[in-house]
C-alpha positions, 0 to 999 in steps of 0.5 A: 344099896339095893336099887330097883328101877322101873324103866322104858325107852331111852329115858330109862336106858340113860338113867340105867347107865348112870346107876350101872356106874355106881356101887349099887345092886340094881334091878331094872323092871322094864316095860313090855307093853310095846312088844310086837311080832314083826317079820315073824320075830318077837320084838321087845323094843324097851328091853332091847334099848335098855340092854343095848345101852348097858352093853355099850352097843346102842346107836346113841344118836338115833336112840334105838338099835345097834350102832353101825348096824346094816339093814340088808334083811329088811331092805330085801324083804321090802324088795319082796313086797313086805311092808318095811316101815319097822326098820329092824337092823340085821344084828338087832334082827339077830337078837329077836331071832334068838328070843323067838327061838327061846320062846318057841322052845318053851322059855319065858320072856324073863328066861330069854331076857336073862339069857341075852343079857348074859351073852351081851355082857351086861351086868345089871339084872333086867326083868320084863314087867310080865311074861304075859302078853300086854299090848298098848293100843292107841285109840286115835281121834279119827276113830282108828285103834293102832298097835303102839308100833303102828302109831309110834313108828309107822304113823310117827305119832301123827294121829291124835290120841283119844285113848290109851288102853293095854290089851291083856292087862287083866289077865297079866301078872308080874314076871317072877322077881318083880314084886320081890325086887321092889319090896327088898330095894332100899330105893325104887326109882321111876326112871324118866320114861313115858309115864303113860305107855312106859311106866303106865303098863307096869304100874297097871299090873296086879300088886305093883302099884300097891307094893310101891305105895307101901315102900318107904323110898320111892323116887321118880324123875320127871320126863317132862322139862319146860312143858315138853318131852325130850324124846317121844310122845309123852307130852302128847299122851299126858294131854290126851289123858287130860293131864297137865303137860308138865313136871307137876302133871306127871307127879300127879300121876304118881302122887299116891306112891312118890316120896321124892320127885326130881324135876329139872332146873327149868321147872323149879317154879313147879315145886310148890304144886308138887309139894302140895301133893305131899311129895318132897321135891329135888331140883337138878339138871336132869338132861342126860347128854352123855354118861357122865350126865347120867352118873350125876343124875343117878348119884343125886338119886342115891 
């Protein structure tokens, strides 16, 4: 079976771990709207999270970065007067240095991602959503506009969210292979990633939503369980968008393109509301505590 997955962050990485254990030809399309230029290097948080988890190198307790990484460079920069709130580990820094060098030499983000994937021994195909720069901007209730990493890391999601927008989206195109991988897939999976800032930017690119609507088999997994996100600000952002913070609220965002929506056992009461949107519902344990749980969820999707 050929599977294409839309992914971002830890929720996406965990489901990709499950798909990677199956005999499926899987391609992951990964959000790049939370990319940032930090300390002179190009950081791709979602691409790197997914790459490190698939390579078996991730710090799975923190959810980001590399296991047993050191922070000598960032600590030294802090002593030199540089703001060091974005904690980039030394080996993580090396990945970003390599990417920055490749981009400076004329390589695309797609090409750089492919070279790094191969170097780290990842078998699954990983494609950034776009080679063009798209950046998430958070308008806060106190009148500021923050880059996503400022909001998420520096301010720890504390400012109230008034608006989410994607700078550069009007001029961006899907990366080479993105549309083709969706069209040729037997199944498209929308991972349990933040629907607003991880999946939202992917769907906002030209052709992608339309291509998914035309696809006969699109399945999604809810990132909201019992009215809350397991990790990250998905619940707050759904509320800021005026959406219900529930599995049904997420299903509504995807209602024009989903054929099947998978919700957790804790949300079986939302089944009827989701079915009224014209979406088939499956109820199962969606909490991926380890690789075995990721495999069980991925198997149920297939």
